[in-house]
Backbone of each chain as nested JSON, in Angstrom:
{
  "chains": [
    {"id": "A", "residues": [
      {"number": 1, "name": "MET", "atoms": {"N": [15.775, -19.859, -22.985], "CA": [16.115, -18.652, -22.227], "C": [15.917, -18.926, -20.746]}},
      {"number": 2, "name": "VAL", "atoms": {"N": [17.044, -18.995, -20.017], "CA": [16.983, -19.326, -18.586], "C": [16.508, -18.11, -17.815]}},
      {"number": 3, "name": "PHE", "atoms": {"N": [15.682, -18.33, -16.811], "CA": [15.173, -17.205, -16.028], "C": [16.268, -16.591, -15.166]}},
      {"number": 4, "name": "LEU", "atoms": {"N": [17.084, -17.445, -14.523], "CA": [18.176, -16.961, -13.684], "C": [19.437, -17.734, -14.048]}},
      {"number": 5, "name": "PRO", "atoms": {"N": [20.31, -17.185, -14.905], "CA": [21.535, -17.905, -15.262], "C": [22.416, -18.133, -14.052]}},
      {"number": 6, "name": "ASP", "atoms": {"N": [23.341, -19.083, -14.194], "CA": [24.16, -19.457, -13.059], "C": [24.984, -18.29, -12.544]}},
      {"number": 7, "name": "GLU", "atoms": {"N": [25.46, -17.395, -13.468], "CA": [26.315, -16.314, -12.997], "C": [25.54, -15.297, -12.154]}},
      {"number": 8, "name": "SER", "atoms": {"N": [24.202, -15.349, -12.208], "CA": [23.432, -14.441, -11.344], "C": [23.644, -14.773, -9.873]}},
      {"number": 9, "name": "ARG", "atoms": {"N": [24.122, -16.01, -9.579], "CA": [24.337, -16.376, -8.186], "C": [25.607, -15.725, -7.627]}},
      {"number": 10, "name": "SER", "atoms": {"N": [26.42, -15.118, -8.507], "CA": [27.584, -14.389, -8.003], "C": [27.209, -13.016, -7.487]}},
      {"number": 11, "name": "LEU", "atoms": {"N": [25.986, -12.59, -7.759], "CA": [25.537, -11.289, -7.27], "C": [25.027, -11.431, -5.847]}},
      {"number": 12, "name": "PRO", "atoms": {"N": [25.141, -10.365, -5.022], "CA": [24.529, -10.434, -3.688], "C": [23.02, -10.561, -3.83]}},
      {"number": 13, "name": "PRO", "atoms": {"N": [22.421, -11.542, -3.161], "CA": [20.978, -11.708, -3.297], "C": [20.23, -10.561, -2.623]}},
      {"number": 14, "name": "PRO", "atoms": {"N": [19.085, -10.172, -3.179], "CA": [18.309, -9.108, -2.539], "C": [17.763, -9.597, -1.205]}},
      {"number": 15, "name": "PRO", "atoms": {"N": [17.421, -8.685, -0.284], "CA": [16.818, -9.128, 0.973], "C": [15.5, -9.835, 0.696]}},
      {"number": 16, "name": "LEU", "atoms": {"N": [15.102, -10.683, 1.669], "CA": [13.916, -11.51, 1.485], "C": [12.681, -10.646, 1.235]}},
      {"number": 17, "name": "LEU", "atoms": {"N": [12.543, -9.559, 2.005], "CA": [11.421, -8.643, 1.799], "C": [11.957, -7.405, 1.109]}},
      {"number": 18, "name": "ASN", "atoms": {"N": [11.923, -7.431, -0.23], "CA": [12.38, -6.273, -0.991], "C": [11.167, -5.634, -1.654]}},
      {"number": 19, "name": "LYS", "atoms": {"N": [11.444, -4.542, -2.367], "CA": [10.297, -3.784, -2.88], "C": [9.422, -4.642, -3.79]}},
      {"number": 20, "name": "GLY", "atoms": {"N": [10.034, -5.574, -4.548], "CA": [9.229, -6.401, -5.439], "C": [8.368, -7.39, -4.687]}},
      {"number": 21, "name": "SER", "atoms": {"N": [8.964, -8.095, -3.722], "CA": [8.218, -9.14, -3.038], "C": [7.146, -8.529, -2.143]}},
      {"number": 22, "name": "VAL", "atoms": {"N": [7.456, -7.383, -1.509], "CA": [6.445, -6.746, -0.653], "C": [5.286, -6.246, -1.513]}},
      {"number": 23, "name": "TRP", "atoms": {"N": [5.605, -5.602, -2.641], "CA": [4.534, -5.032, -3.463], "C": [3.647, -6.128, -4.052]}},
      {"number": 24, "name": "LEU", "atoms": {"N": [4.272, -7.2, -4.603], "CA": [3.464, -8.264, -5.203], "C": [2.726, -9.062, -4.144]}},
      {"number": 25, "name": "GLY", "atoms": {"N": [3.323, -9.209, -2.931], "CA": [2.595, -9.849, -1.85], "C": [1.37, -9.042, -1.476]}},
      {"number": 26, "name": "PHE", "atoms": {"N": [1.54, -7.718, -1.423], "CA": [0.411, -6.837, -1.146], "C": [-0.638, -6.94, -2.247]}},
      {"number": 27, "name": "ALA", "atoms": {"N": [-0.179, -7.029, -3.512], "CA": [-1.127, -7.158, -4.629], "C": [-1.895, -8.471, -4.538]}},
      {"number": 28, "name": "GLY", "atoms": {"N": [-1.204, -9.551, -4.156], "CA": [-1.896, -10.835, -3.984], "C": [-2.941, -10.764, -2.889]}},
      {"number": 29, "name": "TRP", "atoms": {"N": [-2.564, -10.105, -1.768], "CA": [-3.51, -9.954, -0.673], "C": [-4.717, -9.134, -1.117]}},
      {"number": 30, "name": "MET", "atoms": {"N": [-4.473, -8.057, -1.878], "CA": [-5.551, -7.212, -2.375], "C": [-6.493, -8.001, -3.275]}},
      {"number": 31, "name": "SER", "atoms": {"N": [-5.93, -8.888, -4.103], "CA": [-6.808, -9.641, -5.008], "C": [-7.668, -10.617, -4.214]}},
      {"number": 32, "name": "ALA", "atoms": {"N": [-7.139, -11.163, -3.092], "CA": [-7.981, -12.006, -2.243], "C": [-9.091, -11.182, -1.62]}},
      {"number": 33, "name": "LEU", "atoms": {"N": [-8.765, -9.943, -1.173], "CA": [-9.792, -9.076, -0.585], "C": [-10.843, -8.706, -1.625]}},
      {"number": 34, "name": "MET", "atoms": {"N": [-10.379, -8.461, -2.883], "CA": [-11.335, -8.109, -3.933], "C": [-12.228, -9.289, -4.263]}},
      {"number": 35, "name": "ASP", "atoms": {"N": [-11.656, -10.506, -4.231], "CA": [-12.481, -11.696, -4.456], "C": [-13.567, -11.794, -3.391]}},
      {"number": 36, "name": "ASN", "atoms": {"N": [-13.207, -11.49, -2.123], "CA": [-14.212, -11.455, -1.062], "C": [-15.288, -10.434, -1.376]}},
      {"number": 37, "name": "ALA", "atoms": {"N": [-14.863, -9.249, -1.822], "CA": [-15.824, -8.178, -2.073], "C": [-16.78, -8.565, -3.199]}},
      {"number": 38, "name": "PHE", "atoms": {"N": [-16.255, -9.119, -4.287], "CA": [-17.107, -9.439, -5.435], "C": [-18.063, -10.575, -5.13]}},
      {"number": 39, "name": "ASN", "atoms": {"N": [-17.717, -11.448, -4.199], "CA": [-18.601, -12.54, -3.831], "C": [-19.377, -12.237, -2.564]}},
      {"number": 40, "name": "GLN", "atoms": {"N": [-19.404, -10.955, -2.185], "CA": [-20.234, -10.485, -1.084], "C": [-19.956, -11.237, 0.194]}},
      {"number": 41, "name": "ARG", "atoms": {"N": [-18.654, -11.422, 0.511], "CA": [-18.249, -11.987, 1.791], "C": [-17.635, -10.865, 2.613]}},
      {"number": 42, "name": "PRO", "atoms": {"N": [-17.509, -11.067, 3.93], "CA": [-16.8, -10.044, 4.717], "C": [-15.394, -9.868, 4.176]}},
      {"number": 43, "name": "ILE", "atoms": {"N": [-14.989, -8.619, 3.953], "CA": [-13.785, -8.366, 3.158], "C": [-12.531, -8.876, 3.86]}},
      {"number": 44, "name": "PHE", "atoms": {"N": [-12.345, -8.52, 5.138], "CA": [-11.111, -8.91, 5.819], "C": [-11.251, -10.237, 6.54]}},
      {"number": 45, "name": "GLY", "atoms": {"N": [-12.456, -10.518, 7.046], "CA": [-12.605, -11.673, 7.92], "C": [-12.773, -12.99, 7.2]}},
      {"number": 46, "name": "ALA", "atoms": {"N": [-13.125, -12.96, 5.922], "CA": [-13.421, -14.209, 5.219], "C": [-12.202, -14.683, 4.444]}},
      {"number": 47, "name": "GLY", "atoms": {"N": [-12.111, -15.996, 4.314], "CA": [-11.089, -16.572, 3.436], "C": [-9.675, -16.205, 3.821]}},
      {"number": 48, "name": "ILE", "atoms": {"N": [-9.34, -16.337, 5.124], "CA": [-7.978, -16.009, 5.567], "C": [-6.974, -16.881, 4.831]}},
      {"number": 49, "name": "HIS", "atoms": {"N": [-7.366, -18.16, 4.605], "CA": [-6.43, -19.065, 3.917], "C": [-6.147, -18.567, 2.507]}},
      {"number": 50, "name": "ARG", "atoms": {"N": [-7.175, -17.977, 1.887], "CA": [-6.993, -17.46, 0.532], "C": [-6.069, -16.25, 0.553]}},
      {"number": 51, "name": "GLN", "atoms": {"N": [-6.293, -15.36, 1.563], "CA": [-5.456, -14.158, 1.658], "C": [-3.989, -14.545, 1.861]}},
      {"number": 52, "name": "VAL", "atoms": {"N": [-3.771, -15.518, 2.78], "CA": [-2.394, -15.928, 3.07], "C": [-1.762, -16.548, 1.829]}},
      {"number": 53, "name": "LEU", "atoms": {"N": [-2.512, -17.404, 1.132], "CA": [-1.935, -18.098, -0.023], "C": [-1.567, -17.123, -1.123]}},
      {"number": 54, "name": "LEU", "atoms": {"N": [-2.477, -16.197, -1.45], "CA": [-2.199, -15.266, -2.547], "C": [-1.084, -14.293, -2.187]}},
      {"number": 55, "name": "ALA", "atoms": {"N": [-1.028, -13.867, -0.899], "CA": [0.066, -12.987, -0.486], "C": [1.399, -13.724, -0.586]}},
      {"number": 56, "name": "THR", "atoms": {"N": [1.406, -15.004, -0.166], "CA": [2.635, -15.793, -0.251], "C": [3.087, -15.954, -1.693]}},
      {"number": 57, "name": "LEU", "atoms": {"N": [2.148, -16.282, -2.576], "CA": [2.479, -16.427, -3.996], "C": [3.085, -15.139, -4.539]}},
      {"number": 58, "name": "GLY", "atoms": {"N": [2.48, -13.997, -4.143], "CA": [3.01, -12.708, -4.59], "C": [4.437, -12.494, -4.122]}},
      {"number": 59, "name": "CYS", "atoms": {"N": [4.719, -12.847, -2.859], "CA": [6.074, -12.665, -2.328], "C": [7.074, -13.531, -3.089]}},
      {"number": 60, "name": "VAL", "atoms": {"N": [6.705, -14.789, -3.361], "CA": [7.634, -15.687, -4.053], "C": [7.935, -15.161, -5.455]}},
      {"number": 61, "name": "VAL", "atoms": {"N": [6.868, -14.818, -6.193], "CA": [7.054, -14.329, -7.567], "C": [7.851, -13.024, -7.546]}},
      {"number": 62, "name": "GLY", "atoms": {"N": [7.544, -12.128, -6.59], "CA": [8.236, -10.844, -6.519], "C": [9.717, -11.012, -6.232]}},
      {"number": 63, "name": "TYR", "atoms": {"N": [10.052, -11.92, -5.314], "CA": [11.455, -12.151, -4.976], "C": [12.24, -12.592, -6.21]}},
      {"number": 64, "name": "HIS", "atoms": {"N": [11.697, -13.567, -6.961], "CA": [12.431, -14.067, -8.117], "C": [12.479, -13.039, -9.24]}},
      {"number": 65, "name": "LEU", "atoms": {"N": [11.43, -12.239, -9.394], "CA": [11.461, -11.185, -10.404], "C": [12.526, -10.147, -10.067]}},
      {"number": 66, "name": "VAL", "atoms": {"N": [12.656, -9.777, -8.78], "CA": [13.672, -8.796, -8.386], "C": [15.064, -9.361, -8.621]}},
      {"number": 67, "name": "LYS", "atoms": {"N": [15.233, -10.666, -8.335], "CA": [16.553, -11.275, -8.597], "C": [16.893, -11.156, -10.077]}},
      {"number": 68, "name": "ARG", "atoms": {"N": [15.917, -11.439, -10.942], "CA": [16.192, -11.373, -12.378], "C": [16.467, -9.933, -12.801]}},
      {"number": 69, "name": "ALA", "atoms": {"N": [15.687, -8.985, -12.258], "CA": [15.893, -7.581, -12.624], "C": [17.285, -7.128, -12.225]}},
      {"number": 70, "name": "GLU", "atoms": {"N": [17.728, -7.49, -10.99], "CA": [19.059, -7.082, -10.547], "C": [20.121, -7.72, -11.426]}},
      {"number": 71, "name": "TYR", "atoms": {"N": [19.893, -8.974, -11.86], "CA": [20.868, -9.62, -12.74], "C": [20.951, -8.881, -14.067]}},
      {"number": 72, "name": "MET", "atoms": {"N": [19.803, -8.517, -14.661], "CA": [19.806, -7.821, -15.949], "C": [20.509, -6.476, -15.833]}},
      {"number": 73, "name": "HIS", "atoms": {"N": [20.244, -5.747, -14.738], "CA": [20.899, -4.454, -14.559], "C": [22.405, -4.619, -14.389]}},
      {"number": 74, "name": "ALA", "atoms": {"N": [22.816, -5.633, -13.599], "CA": [24.255, -5.846, -13.385], "C": [24.929, -6.233, -14.701]}},
      {"number": 75, "name": "LYS", "atoms": {"N": [24.254, -7.025, -15.52], "CA": [24.825, -7.444, -16.805], "C": [25.039, -6.223, -17.702]}},
      {"number": 76, "name": "VAL", "atoms": {"N": [24.045, -5.35, -17.763], "CA": [24.18, -4.152, -18.595], "C": [25.302, -3.269, -18.07]}},
      {"number": 77, "name": "ASP", "atoms": {"N": [25.387, -3.115, -16.726], "CA": [26.461, -2.306, -16.14], "C": [27.821, -2.885, -16.486]}},
      {"number": 78, "name": "ARG", "atoms": {"N": [27.937, -4.213, -16.406], "CA": [29.225, -4.835, -16.698], "C": [29.631, -4.564, -18.137]}},
      {"number": 79, "name": "GLU", "atoms": {"N": [28.678, -4.706, -19.069], "CA": [29.005, -4.454, -20.479], "C": [29.359, -2.988, -20.689]}},
      {"number": 80, "name": "LEU", "atoms": {"N": [28.653, -2.088, -19.988], "CA": [28.934, -0.657, -20.113], "C": [30.348, -0.34, -19.641]}},
      {"number": 81, "name": "PHE", "atoms": {"N": [30.704, -0.834, -18.449], "CA": [32.032, -0.531, -17.912], "C": [33.127, -1.17, -18.753]}},
      {"number": 82, "name": "GLU", "atoms": {"N": [32.831, -2.365, -19.318], "CA": [33.808, -3.014, -20.178], "C": [34.031, -2.178, -21.434]}},
      {"number": 83, "name": "TYR", "atoms": {"N": [32.95, -1.624, -22.0], "CA": [33.074, -0.776, -23.178], "C": [33.872, 0.469, -22.853]}},
      {"number": 84, "name": "ILE", "atoms": {"N": [33.604, 1.082, -21.693], "CA": [34.349, 2.288, -21.301], "C": [35.826, 1.962, -21.145]}},
      {"number": 85, "name": "ARG", "atoms": {"N": [36.104, 0.764, -20.576], "CA": [37.494, 0.392, -20.363], "C": [38.214, 0.201, -21.699]}},
      {"number": 86, "name": "ARG", "atoms": {"N": [37.497, -0.337, -22.713], "CA": [38.146, -0.614, -23.995], "C": [38.234, 0.605, -24.898]}},
      {"number": 87, "name": "HIS", "atoms": {"N": [37.479, 1.648, -24.629], "CA": [37.497, 2.841, -25.483], "C": [37.823, 4.067, -24.656]}},
      {"number": 88, "name": "PRO", "atoms": {"N": [39.012, 4.118, -24.06], "CA": [39.31, 5.238, -23.156], "C": [39.336, 6.577, -23.872]}},
      {"number": 89, "name": "GLY", "atoms": {"N": [39.689, 6.537, -25.158], "CA": [39.763, 7.805, -25.896], "C": [38.427, 8.5, -25.997]}},
      {"number": 90, "name": "ASP", "atoms": {"N": [37.33, 7.72, -26.01], "CA": [36.025, 8.337, -26.133], "C": [35.535, 8.958, -24.835]}},
      {"number": 91, "name": "PHE", "atoms": {"N": [36.246, 8.678, -23.743], "CA": [35.708, 9.074, -22.443], "C": [36.67, 9.961, -21.681]}},
      {"number": 92, "name": "GLN", "atoms": {"N": [37.545, 10.661, -22.418], "CA": [38.426, 11.606, -21.731], "C": [37.63, 12.835, -21.315]}},
      {"number": 93, "name": "PRO", "atoms": {"N": [37.979, 13.435, -20.194], "CA": [37.315, 14.689, -19.827], "C": [37.66, 15.755, -20.852]}},
      {"number": 94, "name": "SER", "atoms": {"N": [36.684, 16.538, -21.291], "CA": [36.914, 17.496, -22.368], "C": [37.86, 18.585, -21.871]}},
      {"number": 95, "name": "THR", "atoms": {"N": [38.894, 18.875, -22.683], "CA": [39.887, 19.877, -22.28], "C": [39.576, 21.213, -22.901]}},
      {"number": 96, "name": "GLY", "atoms": {"N": [38.938, 21.218, -24.083], "CA": [38.687, 22.458, -24.817], "C": [37.598, 23.325, -24.211]}}
    ]},
    {"id": "B", "residues": [
      {"number": 1, "name": "MET", "atoms": {"N": [-47.369, -0.389, -4.275], "CA": [-46.709, -1.418, -3.429], "C": [-45.408, -1.908, -4.069]}},
      {"number": 2, "name": "ALA", "atoms": {"N": [-45.415, -2.03, -5.407], "CA": [-44.188, -2.511, -6.075], "C": [-43.06, -1.492, -5.913]}},
      {"number": 3, "name": "ALA", "atoms": {"N": [-43.441, -0.194, -6.03], "CA": [-42.4, 0.833, -5.89], "C": [-41.849, 0.823, -4.482]}},
      {"number": 4, "name": "GLY", "atoms": {"N": [-42.758, 0.604, -3.502], "CA": [-42.277, 0.563, -2.117], "C": [-41.36, -0.61, -1.881]}},
      {"number": 5, "name": "LEU", "atoms": {"N": [-41.722, -1.756, -2.484], "CA": [-40.863, -2.943, -2.326], "C": [-39.495, -2.715, -2.975]}},
      {"number": 6, "name": "ARG", "atoms": {"N": [-39.516, -2.042, -4.163], "CA": [-38.246, -1.745, -4.824], "C": [-37.373, -0.875, -3.934]}},
      {"number": 7, "name": "ALA", "atoms": {"N": [-38.026, 0.137, -3.313], "CA": [-37.254, 1.059, -2.467], "C": [-36.686, 0.305, -1.273]}},
      {"number": 8, "name": "VAL", "atoms": {"N": [-37.494, -0.563, -0.672], "CA": [-37.037, -1.311, 0.505], "C": [-35.877, -2.22, 0.126]}},
      {"number": 9, "name": "LYS", "atoms": {"N": [-35.951, -2.806, -1.092], "CA": [-34.844, -3.667, -1.534], "C": [-33.579, -2.855, -1.692]}},
      {"number": 10, "name": "ARG", "atoms": {"N": [-33.738, -1.628, -2.254], "CA": [-32.554, -0.803, -2.483], "C": [-31.917, -0.427, -1.162]}},
      {"number": 11, "name": "TRP", "atoms": {"N": [-32.749, -0.235, -0.116], "CA": [-32.19, 0.124, 1.171], "C": [-31.558, -1.076, 1.859]}},
      {"number": 12, "name": "GLY", "atoms": {"N": [-31.664, -2.254, 1.246], "CA": [-31.033, -3.435, 1.828], "C": [-31.809, -4.042, 2.975]}},
      {"number": 13, "name": "LEU", "atoms": {"N": [-33.078, -3.662, 3.131], "CA": [-33.858, -4.215, 4.232], "C": [-34.53, -5.528, 3.851]}},
      {"number": 14, "name": "VAL", "atoms": {"N": [-34.613, -5.78, 2.539], "CA": [-35.182, -7.044, 2.061], "C": [-34.109, -7.74, 1.261]}},
      {"number": 15, "name": "ALA", "atoms": {"N": [-33.869, -9.022, 1.549], "CA": [-32.773, -9.726, 0.874], "C": [-33.116, -9.949, -0.587]}},
      {"number": 16, "name": "ALA", "atoms": {"N": [-32.152, -9.682, -1.455], "CA": [-32.298, -9.971, -2.877], "C": [-31.309, -11.084, -3.216]}},
      {"number": 17, "name": "PRO", "atoms": {"N": [-31.604, -11.876, -4.234], "CA": [-30.624, -12.909, -4.607], "C": [-29.331, -12.245, -5.058]}},
      {"number": 18, "name": "PRO", "atoms": {"N": [-28.182, -12.895, -4.806], "CA": [-26.904, -12.242, -5.148], "C": [-26.826, -11.936, -6.633]}},
      {"number": 19, "name": "SER", "atoms": {"N": [-26.293, -10.747, -6.944], "CA": [-26.209, -10.337, -8.341], "C": [-25.089, -11.108, -9.017]}},
      {"number": 20, "name": "LEU", "atoms": {"N": [-25.24, -11.312, -10.311], "CA": [-24.243, -12.066, -11.066], "C": [-23.307, -11.137, -11.814]}},
      {"number": 21, "name": "ALA", "atoms": {"N": [-23.165, -9.906, -11.316], "CA": [-22.422, -8.912, -12.089], "C": [-20.981, -9.335, -12.312]}},
      {"number": 22, "name": "PHE", "atoms": {"N": [-20.32, -9.887, -11.304], "CA": [-18.896, -10.171, -11.453], "C": [-18.598, -11.652, -11.514]}},
      {"number": 23, "name": "THR", "atoms": {"N": [-19.556, -12.504, -11.293], "CA": [-19.252, -13.932, -11.225], "C": [-20.088, -14.677, -12.235]}},
      {"number": 24, "name": "ARG", "atoms": {"N": [-19.877, -14.365, -13.506], "CA": [-20.636, -15.04, -14.55], "C": [-19.882, -16.291, -14.975]}},
      {"number": 25, "name": "SER", "atoms": {"N": [-19.992, -17.318, -14.182], "CA": [-19.336, -18.561, -14.576], "C": [-20.221, -19.715, -14.15]}},
      {"number": 26, "name": "ALA", "atoms": {"N": [-19.845, -20.91, -14.606], "CA": [-20.658, -22.076, -14.29], "C": [-20.673, -22.355, -12.801]}},
      {"number": 27, "name": "PHE", "atoms": {"N": [-19.642, -21.861, -12.08], "CA": [-19.563, -22.194, -10.671], "C": [-20.635, -21.483, -9.87]}},
      {"number": 28, "name": "VAL", "atoms": {"N": [-21.244, -20.459, -10.447], "CA": [-22.272, -19.715, -9.721], "C": [-23.538, -20.538, -9.614]}},
      {"number": 29, "name": "VAL", "atoms": {"N": [-23.699, -21.509, -10.508], "CA": [-24.929, -22.309, -10.523], "C": [-25.121, -22.992, -9.177]}},
      {"number": 30, "name": "ARG", "atoms": {"N": [-23.974, -23.47, -8.615], "CA": [-24.043, -24.08, -7.287], "C": [-23.954, -22.958, -6.27]}},
      {"number": 31, "name": "LYS", "atoms": {"N": [-24.984, -22.834, -5.409], "CA": [-24.982, -21.727, -4.466], "C": [-23.915, -21.982, -3.416]}},
      {"number": 32, "name": "ALA", "atoms": {"N": [-22.968, -21.064, -3.311], "CA": [-21.857, -21.259, -2.397], "C": [-22.342, -21.16, -0.962]}},
      {"number": 33, "name": "ASN", "atoms": {"N": [-21.903, -22.088, -0.127], "CA": [-22.289, -22.076, 1.278], "C": [-21.089, -21.632, 2.088]}},
      {"number": 34, "name": "ASN", "atoms": {"N": [-21.056, -20.338, 2.397], "CA": [-19.904, -19.831, 3.122], "C": [-19.976, -20.144, 4.605]}},
      {"number": 35, "name": "ALA", "atoms": {"N": [-21.101, -20.697, 5.075], "CA": [-21.231, -20.989, 6.495], "C": [-20.443, -22.244, 6.873]}},
      {"number": 36, "name": "GLN", "atoms": {"N": [-20.328, -23.208, 5.933], "CA": [-19.584, -24.435, 6.229], "C": [-18.27, -24.408, 5.48]}},
      {"number": 37, "name": "PRO", "atoms": {"N": [-17.161, -24.239, 6.199], "CA": [-15.87, -24.111, 5.511], "C": [-15.516, -25.372, 4.748]}},
      {"number": 38, "name": "ASN", "atoms": {"N": [-14.871, -25.177, 3.631], "CA": [-14.329, -26.289, 2.856], "C": [-12.981, -26.632, 3.479]}},
      {"number": 39, "name": "TRP", "atoms": {"N": [-13.004, -27.508, 4.501], "CA": [-11.79, -27.726, 5.298], "C": [-10.641, -28.28, 4.483]}},
      {"number": 40, "name": "LEU", "atoms": {"N": [-10.978, -29.1, 3.456], "CA": [-9.9, -29.612, 2.605], "C": [-9.195, -28.463, 1.896]}},
      {"number": 41, "name": "GLY", "atoms": {"N": [-10.003, -27.543, 1.352], "CA": [-9.419, -26.387, 0.666], "C": [-8.607, -25.528, 1.608]}},
      {"number": 42, "name": "VAL", "atoms": {"N": [-9.136, -25.316, 2.826], "CA": [-8.421, -24.497, 3.815], "C": [-7.08, -25.139, 4.163]}},
      {"number": 43, "name": "GLY", "atoms": {"N": [-7.129, -26.469, 4.413], "CA": [-5.897, -27.166, 4.765], "C": [-4.875, -27.123, 3.652]}},
      {"number": 44, "name": "LEU", "atoms": {"N": [-5.354, -27.356, 2.419], "CA": [-4.437, -27.316, 1.271], "C": [-3.833, -25.93, 1.108]}},
      {"number": 45, "name": "ALA", "atoms": {"N": [-4.665, -24.89, 1.287], "CA": [-4.152, -23.53, 1.099], "C": [-3.092, -23.206, 2.145]}},
      {"number": 46, "name": "PHE", "atoms": {"N": [-3.385, -23.511, 3.425], "CA": [-2.387, -23.22, 4.467], "C": [-1.135, -24.07, 4.276]}},
      {"number": 47, "name": "GLY", "atoms": {"N": [-1.337, -25.353, 3.914], "CA": [-0.18, -26.215, 3.699], "C": [0.69, -25.725, 2.569]}},
      {"number": 48, "name": "THR", "atoms": {"N": [0.033, -25.333, 1.471], "CA": [0.795, -24.806, 0.331], "C": [1.523, -23.527, 0.715]}},
      {"number": 49, "name": "SER", "atoms": {"N": [0.865, -22.656, 1.488], "CA": [1.521, -21.41, 1.911], "C": [2.749, -21.707, 2.748]}},
      {"number": 50, "name": "ALA", "atoms": {"N": [2.606, -22.655, 3.702], "CA": [3.755, -22.992, 4.546], "C": [4.894, -23.539, 3.695]}},
      {"number": 51, "name": "ALA", "atoms": {"N": [4.543, -24.428, 2.731], "CA": [5.577, -24.995, 1.872], "C": [6.255, -23.909, 1.038]}},
      {"number": 52, "name": "LEU", "atoms": {"N": [5.45, -22.952, 0.524], "CA": [6.023, -21.875, -0.29], "C": [6.962, -21.004, 0.528]}},
      {"number": 53, "name": "TRP", "atoms": {"N": [6.58, -20.683, 1.781], "CA": [7.464, -19.874, 2.624], "C": [8.754, -20.618, 2.932]}},
      {"number": 54, "name": "ALA", "atoms": {"N": [8.609, -21.938, 3.225], "CA": [9.818, -22.73, 3.498], "C": [10.732, -22.728, 2.278]}},
      {"number": 55, "name": "PHE", "atoms": {"N": [10.136, -22.897, 1.084], "CA": [10.925, -22.877, -0.148], "C": [11.62, -21.536, -0.331]}},
      {"number": 56, "name": "LEU", "atoms": {"N": [10.873, -20.439, -0.099], "CA": [11.431, -19.105, -0.327], "C": [12.583, -18.824, 0.623]}},
      {"number": 57, "name": "ILE", "atoms": {"N": [12.385, -19.158, 1.928], "CA": [13.433, -18.882, 2.914], "C": [14.654, -19.754, 2.646]}},
      {"number": 58, "name": "LYS", "atoms": {"N": [14.409, -21.019, 2.27], "CA": [15.539, -21.91, 1.951], "C": [16.294, -21.376, 0.734]}},
      {"number": 59, "name": "GLN", "atoms": {"N": [15.538, -20.951, -0.293], "CA": [16.163, -20.424, -1.508], "C": [17.016, -19.206, -1.174]}},
      {"number": 60, "name": "HIS", "atoms": {"N": [16.493, -18.301, -0.342], "CA": [17.229, -17.089, 0.012], "C": [18.512, -17.425, 0.758]}},
      {"number": 61, "name": "ASN", "atoms": {"N": [18.419, -18.357, 1.736], "CA": [19.62, -18.727, 2.485], "C": [20.651, -19.385, 1.58]}},
      {"number": 62, "name": "GLU", "atoms": {"N": [20.193, -20.219, 0.645], "CA": [21.128, -20.834, -0.295], "C": [21.792, -19.776, -1.169]}},
      {"number": 63, "name": "ASP", "atoms": {"N": [21.0, -18.78, -1.595], "CA": [21.565, -17.72, -2.424], "C": [22.654, -16.972, -1.656]}},
      {"number": 64, "name": "VAL", "atoms": {"N": [22.389, -16.657, -0.377], "CA": [23.37, -15.931, 0.425], "C": [24.638, -16.767, 0.584]}},
      {"number": 65, "name": "MET", "atoms": {"N": [24.465, -18.062, 0.897], "CA": [25.644, -18.918, 1.092], "C": [26.439, -19.042, -0.196]}},
      {"number": 66, "name": "GLU", "atoms": {"N": [25.758, -19.198, -1.328], "CA": [26.448, -19.334, -2.61], "C": [27.218, -18.058, -2.936]}},
      {"number": 67, "name": "TYR", "atoms": {"N": [26.579, -16.897, -2.658], "CA": [27.265, -15.637, -2.94], "C": [28.521, -15.507, -2.086]}},
      {"number": 68, "name": "GLU", "atoms": {"N": [28.389, -15.818, -0.775], "CA": [29.546, -15.717, 0.112], "C": [30.646, -16.678, -0.333]}},
      {"number": 69, "name": "ARG", "atoms": {"N": [30.242, -17.885, -0.762], "CA": [31.226, -18.883, -1.187], "C": [31.969, -18.39, -2.415]}},
      {"number": 70, "name": "ARG", "atoms": {"N": [31.235, -17.827, -3.375], "CA": [31.893, -17.356, -4.599], "C": [32.781, -16.164, -4.31]}},
      {"number": 71, "name": "LYS", "atoms": {"N": [32.353, -15.293, -3.388], "CA": [33.165, -14.136, -3.037], "C": [34.463, -14.595, -2.402]}},
      {"number": 72, "name": "ALA", "atoms": {"N": [34.368, -15.607, -1.496], "CA": [35.578, -16.108, -0.833], "C": [36.503, -16.756, -1.853]}},
      {"number": 73, "name": "THR", "atoms": {"N": [35.926, -17.509, -2.795], "CA": [36.746, -18.17, -3.813], "C": [37.44, -17.151, -4.699]}},
      {"number": 74, "name": "ALA", "atoms": {"N": [36.739, -16.066, -5.031], "CA": [37.331, -15.048, -5.895], "C": [38.456, -14.332, -5.193]}},
      {"number": 75, "name": "HIS", "atoms": {"N": [38.328, -14.143, -3.867], "CA": [39.357, -13.413, -3.141], "C": [40.564, -14.278, -2.816]}},
      {"number": 76, "name": "LYS", "atoms": {"N": [40.371, -15.596, -2.862], "CA": [41.453, -16.485, -2.438], "C": [42.687, -16.274, -3.287]}},
      {"number": 77, "name": "CYS", "atoms": {"N": [42.471, -16.062, -4.617], "CA": [43.627, -15.943, -5.489], "C": [44.33, -14.61, -5.298]}},
      {"number": 78, "name": "LYS", "atoms": {"N": [43.586, -13.557, -4.896], "CA": [44.236, -12.258, -4.71], "C": [44.788, -12.105, -3.307]}},
      {"number": 79, "name": "GLN", "atoms": {"N": [44.416, -12.988, -2.412], "CA": [44.946, -12.999, -1.041], "C": [44.743, -11.669, -0.333]}},
      {"number": 80, "name": "CYS", "atoms": {"N": [43.507, -11.164, -0.412], "CA": [43.219, -9.949, 0.333], "C": [42.265, -10.281, 1.478]}},
      {"number": 81, "name": "SER", "atoms": {"N": [42.054, -9.343, 2.356], "CA": [41.219, -9.457, 3.571], "C": [41.52, -10.773, 4.287]}}
    ]}
  ]
}
């Protein structure tokens, strides 16, 4: 099962900072801050390298997850519209 | 005197050894020295972050170019725009 099939590249790519990458980047940053808190270090000032790394990881994972989600939604839409096109009788506006 | 010492500890005026509430692992055995940075770890983390950002930005630009290329190829046969 491929994560991103080749035909997903025909879709417009999401912007670099989309809701998925921003949210997961924020979650990664939060987990670095929580690690500071649990180890009794200064929350914001300690481990900047850790905060940057985890936020970056979150952004990368979020970007690719959003790409896959958009591909899955587009695939379902395509199948839906294809079904509507092949069964026009089922989708006439009701006259009665 | 013991009760007074307990109270003073609770107020944070007397240092207590760090609690093991959230870090119950073998790594706690070695007392972490946060005063001396682990420069190798810092360098690796920043280097990895830079590499990840470069990868992400390159991937995004490639995705945009591929999409534009496929759109142009699809339109070529219909001769529009």
